[in-house]
N, C-alpha and C positions, 0 to 999 in steps of 0.2 A: 504494500500500500504506500501511497505518497502522503507525507504529512502536509496538510494544507499550509501554504505560505500566505498568512493573513496580512492584508494591507487595507485597513479600513478606508483609506483615501481612494482605493481602486474599486470599492464595492459596487458603485453604480455602473462602472465599466464592465465588471464581470457579470453583473445581473443582465445587462444589455446583451452580452454575448449569449447567455443562456436563453434569453427571450428570442433572439434571432434563430438560434439552433432549433428551439421547439416550434417556432412558427414555420420554419422551412420543412421540418420533418412532417408536420401535419397538414401542409398545404394541399395534398391530394384529397383531403376530406372536407375542404372548404368550411372550416369551423368558424364560429363567430369570433369577434375580437378577443384576444387573449387577455385575461385578467391576471395581473402579476402581483404577488404578495411577497414583499421583501422581508428579510430576516434582519435582526441586529447583525452588524458585520463581524462581531467578535463575541466571545463568551456566551455562545448560544446553546452549547450542548449540556444537557443535564446529566448525562451519563457518559463515562469514559472508562477505559481499562488500560493499564500500563504494566509492562514487565518491570521487574526489579532487577537491576544489573549490579552484581557484586564485584567490586574491584579492590581487593585487599581489605583494608579497614573501612573503605568508603562503599556507599551504595547510592544508586540514583534511579529515577524513573527513566524508562527507555521505551522507544518505539523503533521500528525498523523501516528503512528505506530499501525497497526491493528493486534490483536492477531488472528492468523490463525485458532485457535481452537474455538474462540468466536468472531465473527465479531463485536459484540456490545462493545467489550472491546478495547477501543482506548486510546493510550497513547499520550499525547501532547508533542511534541518535539520542543523546542525553537531553532530558527535558526537566528543567527546574520549574517552569511554568508552561502552560499549554493554552495558546491564545484562543482556541475554539471552545475550551471548557468553561463551565459556568463560573461566576465569581466565587461561589462557595468551594468548588473544586480547587481553584487556584489559591484560595486562602488556606485550604487544608494540605495541599501538597508539601510545602516546606515544613509545616508543623508535624506531619506524620513522619517525614523523612528524619527530622531531628529526633523524634521519639524512637525510631528504629535504630539510629546510630548510638543512642544512649542505653539500649537494652539488648543484650544478647538473646534474651528469651523471645523478644518480638521480631528480631531481625533474622535469626538463624534459619537458613534455608527458606526464607520468604521468597516466593517465586513471582507473584503477581498481585496487584492491587486494583480493585474495581470500585468505582464511585457511582452512586445513584443519588442525585440531589433533586431538589424542587425549587420552584421560583421563590418560595418563602424562606429557603435556606436549610430545610431538613436535609440530613446527609446520612446515608447508609454506606458503610465501607466494608467490602469483603476482602479479607486477607487470605491468600492462597499459598499453602506451604507444601514442600516436599518432605515432610516429616510429620509424625503424629503430634497432636496438640494435647497438652497435659494441664493439670491444675495450675501450675505456675504461669503458663501462657494465659489461661483464662483470667487469673487474678490480675495480671498486668494489663490485659486487654480491657478489663472492666474499669481499671483506673484511667486508662487512656480515653475510654468513652466519656467518662465524667469530665476529664480535663478539657476535652475538645468539644463537648456537647454534640457528640455523634452517636450513631449506633454501629456496632461491629458484628460481623459474622466471620468466623474462622472456618476455613475449608482445608482439608487434606484428604488423602485417599481414604474413602469410606467414612469420612468425618464431616459433619456440618454442625458447628456450634453457633447457635443463635443466642447472643448475649441479652438482647432486649427484645427486638422484633425483626421480622424478615422483610419489612416493607416500609415505604414512606407514603405520606398522603400528599398528593399533588392537588392544588386548587387552581382550576383554570376558569377564567372569566370569558364568557361567550355571550355577546349581545346583552351585556349588563347583568347576566346571571352567573353566579359562581357554582361550578360543578366540582365535586370531590371525587378523586380517583385514588384507590389503593393500588400502588405499584410495587410488585413483589420482586425481590432480588432474583436475578437470573431469568426473568421472563421479559417478553418484548414489551416495550413502551416507546412512544414517539420520543426521540432524543431531543428535538428542538421544541420546547414547550411554547415558545412565542409563535412559531409557525403552526403548531398544533391548534392554538386558539383561532388562528386565521382559517385553517382548514375546517374546523367545526362551525365557525360562523358562516363560511361559504356553503357548507353542506346544509345548514339550517335554511339558508336563503333559497337554495335551488330546490328544496323539498317543501316549501311553504304551500299552504292551501290544500293539504292532503288529509285533513283531519277526519274525513269520513271513510278513509280507506286505511290499509295496513302496509307495513314495511317488513320486508325480510332482509336480513343482513347476514352475509357470508364472511367468514374470516373475521369475526368481531373482536378477537383479542380480549382485552379486559373491559370491553364495552365502551371504548373511547368514543365512537360515534353514537352508540346506542343511547348514552346518557343525554347527549345534545339533541338528538332527533326525536326522542320519544314524545315530546310535546307537539310535534307536527303531525302525528298519526293517531288513529284510533287504537291500534295495537302494534307492537313490534315483536317479531320473532327473530332472535339473533342466534347464530350457530358458530361453533368454534370447536376445534379438535383437541386443543391443549387443555388438560385437566386443570393446571394451575391458573390459566387465563379464565376459564369458565368460573372457577371458584372466586376469583377477583371480580369478575363481571357481576356475579350475583351479590357480592358484598357491596359493589358500587351502586347497583340498583336500589338496594336498601338504604344506603347512605344518602342517596339523592332523593329519596321519597318517591320513587317512580313505581306506579302501580299498573302500568299497561305494557310492560316488557317482560318477555320470557327468554332466558338464555339456555340453549340446549347444547349438550356436548355431542357434536356430530360433525362429520366432514361434509364439505360441500357436495361431494359425490353421493354420500349416503342420503343427504337431504333431497337431492334430485330424485333418487329412487323412491324415497318416501312420498314425495309429491305425486309421483306417477302410480302409486299404489303397489310398487314392486319391492318394497321393504316394509316389514312389520316388526312387532316386538314391543317391549315395554316403553322404550324411549320414544318410539314413534307414536304410540298410543297417548303418552303423556303430553305430546305437543298439540293434540286435538286439532289437526290441520283443517278439519271441516269448518272450524269456527273463524277462519281468516278469509279476508278479501284483499289479497295483495295487489297494490297498484304499482309499487316501487321496490326495486332490489338495489342494495348497496353492496359493492364488492371492494375490498382492499387487499388484493392478493399478494403473495410473495413476488420477488423480482422476476420469476419465470412467467408471470402472468397467468392467463387462463388457458386451459386446453380447449380443443375444438368442442368437446362435449359440454363443457361448462359455458362456453360462449353460446351454444345452442340453447342451453337451459335458461340463461338470463335474457335471451332474446324474446322469451315468451312474456316478459313483463312489459307493461306500458311505458314505464320510466326506469332508466338505469342510471345510477350514480356510480362511477368507476373512479376510485382513487388509486393512482399508480406510482410506484417508486422507480419505475423503469420505462421511460418513454418509448424505447424500441419495442418492448413486448406489448405496450399499450397500442402502438400503431398497428402491430400485427393483429391484435384482437379487434381493433376498429375496422379493419378491412373486412371482418365478418359481421360485426354488429351494425355497421352502416348500410348493410344490405336491407335491413328492416327498420332501422332507427335513424333519426337525424340528431346531430349534435346541436344542443340549444345553449349550453354554457361550457366554457373552456378556461381552465385556470392553471397557472404555474405557481407553485409554492417553493420558495427557495429554502428548502430544508437544510442544505449543507453548503453554505457559502464557500467560495474559493475551492470547490471541488467540481468535477464534471457531473455530479449527481443532480438530477432534477425530479421533483415530485409534481405530478400533474393531477388534475381533476377534470372529468368531463361528465356532463349530464345529457342524456339522450332521451328522446321520446319517440315512441313507435309511430310510423307513418300510418295514416288512416287507410 
């Protein structure tokens, strides 16, 4: 991977380049004007992970620059601060390093440090070791938690020691309303909380005036979009395959006082079969699919996008909201979806400034 070269003075220039790239890529689909949502140019990532590099009596955070011509050729890059990381992560980096340097118990065979932070400054730090963790480690880690006002999890082979709790609470403001999200260690969450708020506000806007109908959401994760969109629909049925994410989504439904959303643990493929009546069982029965009148489907798939069968499945809905972290696979999928649907809204969310990554959103409606 390449470590982003952050230059806030060049932010507008790099965003213009992304805009031009996206507009050119999607020209064949004649989309409406691109809506562009900028990110803070630095300190935008709420989660990061670093290797710990030991050099004699010293240690430091490290990332690796990989030679594109030879993937085995990796250059170690020392990081005392990280320009893309949240203010809280940058605050903690030197404080934790100093604590490691002063304690053989905390530093010995420490391999990796993972940070999960929130806009309000909550911080969960996972310390990963190549040795068993004992009572001495736990005692010193608890003291470090108190000293720095953080939460710590210790990991090693077949060990996971949660000292306080294994999650943070992120609070996102979307169109004037605050939404609470439990975000669990080692599970997927949107890394750029500022852009996440923009994505949720956009999704609310493009799904307005659907209160008489229902929403089905595939790949719902911890309910990121579910919480924001529930108020736009009569009912929401959200599906996700990850057990941890489903548990968090259900916690978030309760935390936000949402009474019209159900989260089911099921893959998108299984759900498609259930809708066709080709899959039965307890989980399918509990969903009570006959009670829904779906007008809209929301998908936020992995980078690989949707396969042909999934594209055919979502083409059956009147309205499609597609959030994509990979414009190339989105374009491939749109070549199928635009056979039956027209693009009504088109957005670029600058989730990762100073990288080539682009997050896009499209809203499509079925032609009469």
